[in-house]
Every structure is written in structure tokens, then in C-alpha cells.
C-alpha positions as CSV (number, residue, x, y, z in Angstrom):
1,M,196.8,173.5,96.4
2,K,197.8,176.4,94.1
3,S,200.9,175.8,91.9
4,S,204.0,177.8,93.0
5,R,204.0,179.3,89.5
6,N,200.4,180.6,89.9
7,K,200.8,184.3,90.8
8,T,197.1,185.2,90.9
9,L,196.5,187.7,93.6
10,E,194.6,186.5,96.7
11,I,193.1,188.4,99.6
12,T,194.0,186.8,102.9
13,Q,192.2,187.5,106.2
14,E,195.2,189.6,107.2
15,D,194.8,191.6,104.0
16,R,191.1,192.0,104.7
17,N,191.8,193.4,108.2
18,K,194.3,195.8,106.8
19,Y,192.5,197.1,103.7
20,L,188.9,197.3,104.8
21,Q,189.6,200.4,106.8
22,Q,191.2,202.1,103.8
23,I,188.1,201.8,101.6
24,E,186.4,205.2,101.1
25,T,182.7,205.8,100.5
26,D,183.0,209.4,99.3
27,Y,185.0,210.9,96.5
28,K,188.7,211.6,97.2
29,I,191.7,211.8,94.9
30,N,194.1,208.8,95.1
31,S,191.5,206.8,97.0
32,V,189.6,203.5,96.4
33,I,185.9,204.2,96.7
34,Q,183.2,201.6,97.2
35,S,180.3,203.1,95.4
36,D,178.4,202.9,92.1
37,A,179.5,205.0,89.1
38,L,176.7,207.6,89.1
39,T,177.1,208.3,92.8
40,T,180.8,209.0,92.5
41,L,180.4,211.0,89.3
42,G,177.8,213.1,91.1
43,Q,180.4,214.1,93.7
44,I,183.0,215.3,91.2
45,S,183.2,218.9,90.1
46,D,182.6,220.0,86.5
47,N,185.6,220.1,84.1
48,S,188.0,218.6,86.7
49,I,189.1,215.3,85.2
50,D,191.9,215.0,82.6
51,L,191.3,211.4,81.4
52,I,188.7,208.7,81.9
53,F,189.6,205.1,81.2
54,T,186.8,202.7,82.1
55,D,185.6,199.2,81.4
56,P,181.8,199.1,82.1
57,P,179.9,195.8,82.1
58,Y,179.3,194.6,78.6
59,N,175.7,193.8,77.7
60,L,176.2,190.2,78.9
61,S,174.9,188.3,81.9
62,K,178.0,188.0,84.1
63,V,178.6,187.7,87.9
64,Y,181.0,190.2,89.4
65,S,181.9,189.0,92.8
66,Q,178.5,188.9,94.5
67,E,176.6,191.0,92.0
68,E,175.2,189.9,88.7
69,F,174.9,192.2,85.7
70,K,172.0,190.9,83.5
71,K,171.9,191.2,79.8
72,Q,169.3,193.7,78.6
73,D,167.7,194.5,75.3
74,L,170.0,196.8,73.3
75,M,167.9,200.0,73.8
76,S,167.8,199.6,77.6
77,Y,171.6,199.0,77.6
78,L,172.2,202.2,75.6
79,E,169.8,204.2,77.9
80,W,171.8,203.0,80.9
81,A,175.1,204.0,79.2
82,N,173.7,207.4,78.3
83,E,173.1,208.1,82.0
84,W,176.7,207.8,83.1
85,L,178.2,209.1,79.8
86,K,176.3,212.3,80.3
87,E,177.9,212.7,83.7
88,A,181.3,211.7,82.4
89,K,181.2,214.5,79.9
90,R,180.3,217.0,82.7
91,V,183.3,216.1,84.8
92,L,185.8,215.9,81.9
93,K,188.0,218.9,81.1
94,E,187.5,220.5,77.7
95,S,190.9,219.1,76.6
96,G,190.2,215.7,78.1
97,S,189.7,212.3,76.6
98,I,187.6,209.2,77.5
99,Y,188.3,205.5,76.6
100,I,185.4,203.1,76.9
101,C,185.9,199.3,76.6
102,N,183.2,197.2,75.1
103,D,182.6,194.5,72.4
104,W,180.9,194.1,69.0
105,R,177.5,193.5,70.6
106,A,177.4,197.2,71.6
107,S,178.7,198.7,68.4
108,A,175.5,200.9,68.5
109,L,177.2,202.6,71.5
110,Q,178.7,205.0,68.9
111,I,175.3,206.6,68.5
112,I,175.2,207.6,72.2
113,L,178.9,208.6,72.3
114,Q,178.4,211.0,69.4
115,K,175.7,212.8,71.4
116,H,178.3,213.7,74.1
117,F,181.8,213.5,72.6
118,F,183.9,213.7,69.4
119,V,184.5,210.0,68.5
120,Q,188.1,209.9,67.4
121,N,188.6,206.2,66.8
122,R,187.5,202.7,67.7
123,I,190.5,200.7,68.8
124,T,190.4,196.9,68.5
125,F,192.6,194.7,70.6
126,E,193.2,191.0,70.1
127,R,192.5,188.8,73.0
128,E,194.0,185.3,72.7
129,K,192.0,183.8,75.6
130,G,188.6,182.2,75.4
131,R,187.1,178.9,74.1
132,G,186.2,178.3,70.5
133,S,182.8,177.5,69.2
134,K,181.6,174.7,67.0
135,S,178.8,176.7,65.4
136,N,180.3,180.2,65.2
137,W,183.6,182.2,64.8
138,K,185.6,182.5,68.0
139,N,185.3,186.0,69.5
140,S,188.9,187.0,69.8
141,H,188.8,190.8,69.9
142,E,187.3,193.6,71.9
143,D,186.9,197.3,71.3
144,I,187.9,200.5,73.0
145,W,186.2,203.7,72.0
146,F,188.5,206.7,72.0
147,C,186.6,210.0,72.4
148,T,187.3,213.6,73.3
149,K,185.3,216.4,74.8
150,S,186.5,218.9,72.2
151,K,188.6,219.0,69.1
152,D,191.4,220.6,71.1
153,Y,192.8,217.6,73.1
154,Y,196.1,216.2,74.3
155,F,197.7,213.3,72.5
156,D,201.3,212.2,72.8
157,V,202.0,209.8,70.0
158,E,205.8,209.5,70.8
159,S,205.0,207.9,74.2
160,V,203.1,205.0,72.6
161,K,205.2,203.9,69.7
162,V,205.7,200.1,69.5
163,K,209.1,198.5,69.1
164,K,208.9,195.7,66.5
165,K,211.4,193.4,64.9
166,V,212.2,194.3,61.3
167,I,211.5,191.4,59.0
168,A,213.0,192.9,55.9
169,P,215.5,195.6,56.9
170,Y,216.0,198.1,54.2
171,K,219.1,200.3,53.8
172,E,219.5,203.6,52.0
173,N,223.0,204.6,50.9
174,G,224.3,201.6,52.9
175,K,222.7,202.8,56.2
176,P,219.7,201.4,58.0
177,K,216.5,203.2,57.1
178,D,214.2,203.7,60.2
179,W,215.6,200.8,62.1
180,K,218.4,200.0,64.6
181,E,220.3,196.9,65.5
182,E,220.4,195.8,69.1
183,N,222.2,192.6,70.2
184,G,222.0,191.1,66.8
185,D,218.3,191.9,66.3
186,K,216.9,194.7,64.1
187,Y,214.1,196.9,65.5
188,R,211.9,199.7,64.4
189,L,209.8,202.1,66.4
190,T,206.4,202.2,64.6
191,H,203.4,204.5,65.0
192,P,200.6,203.0,67.0
193,S,197.5,201.9,65.0
194,N,193.9,201.3,66.1
195,F,194.6,197.5,66.1
196,W,196.5,196.3,69.1
197,A,197.9,192.8,68.6
198,D,200.5,193.1,71.3
199,I,198.2,192.7,74.3
200,T,198.4,189.8,76.7
201,I,195.2,189.2,78.7
202,P,196.2,188.6,82.4
203,F,196.5,184.9,83.3
204,W,197.6,182.8,86.3
205,S,201.4,183.2,85.9
206,M,201.2,187.0,85.8
207,P,201.5,188.9,89.1
208,E,198.9,191.4,88.0
209,N,196.3,188.7,87.6
210,T,193.2,188.5,89.8
211,D,190.0,186.5,89.8
212,H,188.1,189.4,88.2
213,P,186.3,187.9,85.2
214,T,187.0,190.8,82.7
215,Q,190.3,192.2,83.9
216,K,192.3,194.3,81.4
217,S,196.1,194.2,81.3
218,E,198.3,197.0,82.7
219,K,200.0,197.3,79.3
220,L,196.6,198.0,77.6
221,V,195.7,200.7,80.1
222,A,199.2,202.2,80.0
223,K,198.8,203.0,76.3
224,A,195.8,205.1,76.9
225,I,197.2,206.8,80.0
226,L,200.5,207.7,78.3
227,A,198.9,208.9,75.1
228,S,196.2,211.0,76.7
229,S,197.5,212.4,80.0
230,K,200.5,214.1,81.5
231,E,202.2,213.4,84.8
232,N,200.2,214.5,87.8
233,D,196.9,214.6,85.7
234,I,193.8,213.0,87.2
235,V,192.6,209.7,85.7
236,L,189.1,208.5,86.6
237,D,187.7,205.0,86.3
238,M,184.1,204.7,87.6
239,F,183.9,201.0,86.8
240,G,187.1,200.2,88.6
241,G,187.0,196.4,88.8
242,S,190.3,195.0,90.2
243,G,192.0,198.4,90.0
244,T,194.2,198.2,86.9
245,T,193.5,201.9,85.9
246,A,194.5,203.1,89.4
247,V,197.6,200.9,89.5
248,V,198.9,202.0,86.1
249,A,198.1,205.6,86.9
250,K,200.2,205.3,90.1
251,K,203.1,203.6,88.3
252,L,203.1,206.4,85.6
253,N,202.9,209.2,88.2
254,R,199.3,210.2,87.6
255,R,196.7,210.9,90.2
256,F,193.6,208.7,90.2
257,I,190.0,208.3,91.2
258,I,188.6,204.7,91.2
259,T,185.3,203.4,92.3
260,D,183.6,200.0,92.3
261,P,180.5,198.8,94.3
262,Q,182.1,195.5,95.2
263,E,184.1,195.3,98.4
264,E,186.2,192.4,97.1
265,Y,187.4,194.4,94.1
266,C,188.2,197.4,96.3
267,L,190.4,195.1,98.4
268,Y,192.2,193.8,95.2
269,T,192.8,197.3,94.2
270,L,194.3,198.4,97.5
271,K,196.6,195.4,97.6
272,R,197.8,196.0,94.1
273,L,198.3,199.7,94.9
274,D,200.5,198.7,97.8
275,R,202.6,196.5,95.6
276,A,202.9,199.4,93.1
277,E,204.9,201.3,95.8
278,T,207.9,199.1,95.0
279,E,207.0,197.2,91.8
280,K,206.8,199.9,89.1
281,R,207.2,197.5,86.1
282,I,204.5,197.2,83.5
283,Q,204.8,193.9,81.6
284,G,205.5,194.6,77.9
285,Y,206.5,198.2,78.6
286,E,210.2,198.8,79.5
287,D,212.5,201.8,79.3
288,G,209.7,204.0,77.8
289,I,209.1,201.5,75.0
290,F,206.1,199.2,74.2
291,W,207.5,195.9,73.0
292,D,205.6,193.9,70.4
293,R,204.3,190.7,72.1
294,N,207.0,187.9,72.3
295,S,209.6,190.2,70.7
296,K,211.7,190.5,73.9
């Protein structure tokens, strides 16, 4: 029996009957497409996508629903990545950006990215989940490569500032310097850095949680979407997983294209998109502000 506090999304037989008929096999905007990345990319026109946020399989052996991605030697993995990155560049607008999640094992991915894009930054986010190791340092972070197709790209820094509590409030001429007091606490809006320590990895008590093994949080994806796209822009995720990119795009009034080869994950995505019709909240992001973890 599942605890009443366990909010992990489940697909019932009723859900399956409802959503199976909504899964697409060909490219359509604001649709969930059951297909592999290269097939969908091949159907998209040149220079038509504003933003790509994607979380491809890392170079690890892992089972995704009924399909296993097997670890390869590094050069084979990079060759595989080069295939879809080349297509990703083709469909991206000249002013567009692409965010690619990965981990330290694929740091050499930068070599491939530099062939196709301007590498603007490597974001590192802290992940507090995962077991420790008796013979190694616990791996508690992952990376997101931020790249652009050209040097003329869109970036809205004001939309992604982080609200943090001020530990040592400083005053100038008796007035607060760069901070405000709210309900007895003192806060400052700070510029975002390339180290994100305010991310919570989805877990069982969060309504956005699914059984997908590498799910990213809505808050994490929201940072990229707000910074690098405008309302009504098209956001693409060709390794869609449980649908976080599509859900966040919908909540933030963007259009989306999302694809995944696994039927189960397409069903998760469709159910989450249904929920997003009425539930617009993104945990950790309220009233246009990103709150530092545990600060509110």
C-alpha cells in the first residue's frame, strides 16, 4: 500500500485508455510524440526552434521503462551525441539556445559542442539524492551545458534572479543596501550563477514525481526556459522522459515539442500536461521569484 503522503504519479488503466489515443507518432507542436530523437528532429524545419532543453541518457547502463541504455566507450558515446547535436543545430533558430544535461563522465562532450555551437557556460547543480560510497567521493552534482547557435542570442537575467535571505544586512546612510525586509526576514535578489544549490530532485512527496529514474525538477527546467525564451516561443525536448520540459513550457506559456520512444513516459507526460491545465504552480518559484531552497 502506498502512503497517503506519497504523491508519485501513477498511470491507471483508466489513464491508459484515455491517453493512449493522444500519443502522436509524427511531429506536431504542443503534442507528445512517441519516437526517437533523430526521427523527430528529421521532421522539424530548419531554424524553427527557439530553445532546446534536453536530458539525454548519460553514458551509464540504465533501464528506462522497458529499454536499456548501455554504457559505451567514450568515443562511441561522443559519436552518438554528435549525430543528434548536428540535427539540433539545424532546427535551432540563429538566436536560439540549447541546454544539455549530463555528468562529469562526459566532460569531453564540450569538444563536440564546440563543433556546432558557442559554449556559453557549464552549469552545475547540486543533487542531494543518492547513496554514498565507501571507496569514493559521493557524486552529488550534475552538469548542464548552456550553448547558443550564434553570439546574438536571447537571455533574460531579470527573470531568473534568486531570492535569498541576507545573513549580514548592510545599510548605507541608514537605509538597506540591496535588500528588503518582508515579515521580519531580510531578502536580496541575487544574480544567478552557474552553480545551482537551490534545486530539489523530485521525490515521493512531490506531486511532480514519477518513476522515471533520472527525472529533473520543474524548478530546474523553469530557470532555462525563463532565461532563454519568451512567451509563445517553441521549446523542444527530444529526450522527453516523463515530460518535465513540456509541463514547464505549458505552465510558462510557451509552446512545446516533446518526444520519447517509451510509451509509458508518453503517458506520464500527457497526464502531467492535463494537471497543468489547472495546477500552474512550480515548486520553488512563486510570484515571478526563484526562492533559495528552504528559505520560504
